[in-house]
C-alpha positions as CSV (number, residue, x, y, z in Angstrom):
1,M,31.4,-19.7,-11.5
2,T,29.8,-16.3,-11.2
3,S,26.3,-15.9,-9.9
4,R,23.7,-13.8,-11.6
5,S,22.0,-11.2,-9.6
6,R,18.2,-11.4,-9.6
7,P,16.2,-8.5,-10.9
8,I,15.0,-6.2,-8.1
9,T,11.4,-7.1,-8.8
10,N,9.6,-10.0,-10.4
11,L,6.4,-8.2,-11.3
12,L,4.8,-9.4,-14.5
13,T,3.0,-7.1,-17.0
14,E,-0.4,-8.4,-16.0
15,D,0.3,-7.7,-12.3
16,Q,-1.7,-4.8,-10.9
17,V,-0.1,-3.0,-7.9
18,Q,-2.1,-0.9,-5.4
19,L,-0.5,1.3,-2.8
20,F,-2.5,1.9,0.3
21,P,-2.4,5.3,2.1
22,T,1.1,5.7,3.4
23,L,2.5,7.7,6.3
24,A,6.1,8.6,7.2
25,S,7.1,9.7,10.7
26,R,10.3,11.0,12.1
27,A,12.6,8.3,13.7
28,A,13.2,8.7,17.4
29,D,16.7,10.2,16.7
30,G,15.2,12.8,14.4
31,R,17.8,12.1,11.7
32,Q,15.6,10.2,9.3
33,W,12.0,9.5,8.3
34,L,10.4,6.0,8.6
35,V,8.2,5.3,5.6
36,N,5.6,2.6,6.2
37,V,4.6,1.2,2.8
38,H,1.6,-1.2,2.4
39,G,0.0,-2.5,-0.7
40,D,-1.4,-5.3,-2.8
41,V,-0.5,-7.2,-5.9
42,S,-3.2,-8.9,-8.0
43,A,-3.9,-10.0,-11.6
44,P,-7.1,-10.3,-13.6
45,A,-8.5,-13.8,-13.5
46,G,-11.4,-15.8,-14.9
47,I,-14.5,-15.7,-12.8
48,S,-15.1,-19.0,-11.1
49,F,-18.5,-20.5,-10.6
50,G,-18.5,-19.5,-6.9
51,K,-17.7,-15.9,-7.7
52,R,-20.4,-15.8,-10.4
53,M,-22.9,-17.0,-7.8
54,L,-21.7,-14.3,-5.4
55,L,-22.1,-11.6,-8.1
56,K,-25.6,-12.8,-8.9
57,L,-26.5,-12.7,-5.2
58,L,-24.9,-9.2,-4.9
59,Q,-26.9,-8.0,-8.0
60,R,-30.1,-9.4,-6.6
61,T,-29.5,-7.8,-3.2
62,M,-28.7,-4.5,-4.7
63,R,-31.6,-4.8,-7.1
64,A,-29.3,-3.7,-9.9
65,S,-29.7,-4.2,-13.6
66,N,-27.1,-5.8,-15.9
67,E,-26.4,-2.3,-17.2
68,D,-25.7,-1.1,-13.6
69,F,-23.1,-3.9,-13.2
70,A,-21.5,-3.1,-16.5
71,T,-20.7,0.6,-15.6
72,P,-17.1,1.5,-15.5
73,L,-17.4,2.7,-11.8
74,F,-18.8,-0.7,-10.7
75,Q,-16.2,-2.6,-12.7
76,E,-13.4,-0.6,-11.1
77,R,-14.8,-1.2,-7.6
78,I,-15.3,-4.9,-8.0
79,R,-12.1,-5.6,-9.9
80,R,-10.0,-6.6,-6.9
81,F,-12.6,-9.0,-5.6
82,L,-12.6,-10.8,-8.9
83,A,-8.8,-10.8,-9.3
84,T,-6.3,-13.5,-8.2
85,D,-3.7,-12.8,-5.5
86,R,-0.1,-12.6,-6.5
87,P,2.1,-14.2,-3.7
88,G,5.9,-14.3,-3.9
89,R,6.3,-11.0,-5.7
90,R,9.4,-8.9,-4.9
91,I,8.6,-5.2,-4.5
92,A,10.8,-2.1,-4.7
93,V,9.7,1.5,-4.1
94,R,11.5,4.6,-5.5
95,I,11.5,7.8,-3.5
96,G,13.5,10.4,-5.5
97,D,16.8,8.9,-6.5
98,E,16.7,6.1,-3.9
99,V,15.2,2.6,-4.6
100,H,14.2,0.7,-1.5
101,K,13.8,-3.1,-2.0
102,L,11.2,-4.5,0.4
103,P,12.8,-7.2,2.5
104,K,9.9,-9.7,2.1
105,E,8.0,-10.9,-0.9
106,T,4.2,-10.5,-1.1
107,R,2.2,-12.8,1.2
108,R,-0.3,-15.4,0.1
109,N,-3.0,-12.8,-0.2
110,G,-0.8,-10.6,-2.4
111,Q,-0.2,-8.0,0.2
112,F,3.1,-6.4,1.1
113,Q,4.2,-4.2,4.0
114,A,7.5,-2.8,5.1
115,T,9.0,0.2,6.9
116,F,12.3,1.7,5.7
117,P,14.3,4.8,6.6
118,I,15.0,7.7,4.3
119,S,17.4,10.4,5.4
120,I,16.1,13.9,6.2
121,D,18.3,15.3,3.4
122,A,16.9,12.9,0.8
123,A,13.4,13.7,1.9
124,R,14.0,17.4,1.7
125,D,15.2,17.0,-1.9
126,C,12.0,15.3,-3.1
127,V,9.2,16.5,-0.8
128,E,6.2,18.1,-2.4
129,S,3.1,19.8,-1.0
130,A,-0.5,18.9,-1.6
131,A,-2.6,21.5,-3.5
132,I,-5.3,21.4,-0.8
133,G,-4.3,21.6,2.8
134,G,-0.6,22.0,2.2
135,D,0.3,18.6,3.6
136,Q,3.8,17.6,2.7
137,Y,4.5,14.2,1.1
138,L,7.1,12.1,-0.6
139,P,6.1,10.9,-4.1
140,L,6.4,7.0,-4.3
141,E,6.8,4.9,-7.4
142,V,6.6,1.1,-7.5
143,V,9.6,-0.1,-9.6
144,G,8.4,-2.2,-12.5
145,A,4.7,-1.1,-12.3
146,A,2.8,1.9,-13.4
147,T,1.8,2.6,-9.8
148,T,2.5,5.8,-7.8
149,G,1.5,7.0,-4.4
150,R,2.4,9.4,-1.6
151,A,3.9,9.0,1.8
152,Y,2.5,11.9,3.9
153,L,5.0,13.3,6.4
154,I,3.5,13.3,9.9
155,E,5.3,15.4,12.5
156,G,4.7,18.1,15.1
157,D,1.9,18.9,17.5
158,V,-0.9,19.1,14.9
159,P,-3.9,17.1,16.0
160,R,-4.7,14.2,13.7
161,L,-7.6,11.8,13.5
162,V,-6.6,8.4,12.4
163,A,-9.4,5.8,11.7
164,L,-8.1,2.4,12.5
165,L,-10.0,-0.8,12.3
166,A,-8.0,-3.5,14.1
167,Y,-8.8,-7.0,15.4
168,D,-6.8,-9.4,17.5
169,T,-7.7,-12.8,18.8
170,K,-6.4,-11.9,22.2
171,P,-8.2,-9.3,24.2
172,G,-6.1,-6.5,25.6
173,T,-3.5,-6.6,22.9
174,V,-1.5,-3.4,22.7
175,S,0.6,-2.1,19.8
176,S,4.3,-1.8,20.1
177,E,6.0,1.6,20.5
178,L,7.3,1.4,16.9
179,L,3.8,0.6,15.5
180,K,2.3,3.5,17.5
181,M,5.0,5.8,16.0
182,I,4.3,4.6,12.5
183,R,0.5,4.8,12.8
184,Y,0.1,8.0,14.9
185,G,3.4,9.8,14.6
186,R,3.9,9.5,18.4
187,A,4.2,6.7,21.0
188,A,1.7,7.9,23.6
């Protein structure tokens, strides 16, 4: 008996994938980049009674008209709050000619996160530069979805400001060296 291989992703046509801002930093050995990908998968859903009540409360608090709530900008901003989470989705990200299957499925809240290596040579072949600021990045594409993004290459002694909101239930919790490298491009 032969086994069938599963498709690389199980995203459905109604699934909407969002990539969060992504950074890539050099690995300690300097021979590859570590790309930290984080995102969210959701799908449009009917609005429950509870969500309708929250929307009415929001509208009253904002003192907004029905027309204000119907604007495309407001609908775009509120979409994810009204959507349903998509747990158990398999995600793969394409960088140039390489496809990286994320090792874990999306969590209960529809989010995914993984760090994977890409060789310096592969990165060099597909790196692009931003029009403003000249930052270098790797173009990302989610396989099976119309979602693209950028992994900005962070290296060198350039000062960077990173806004990070973090919360832990235990006071004094310190990030691991790997997490510091991913977030800040350095361990110290």
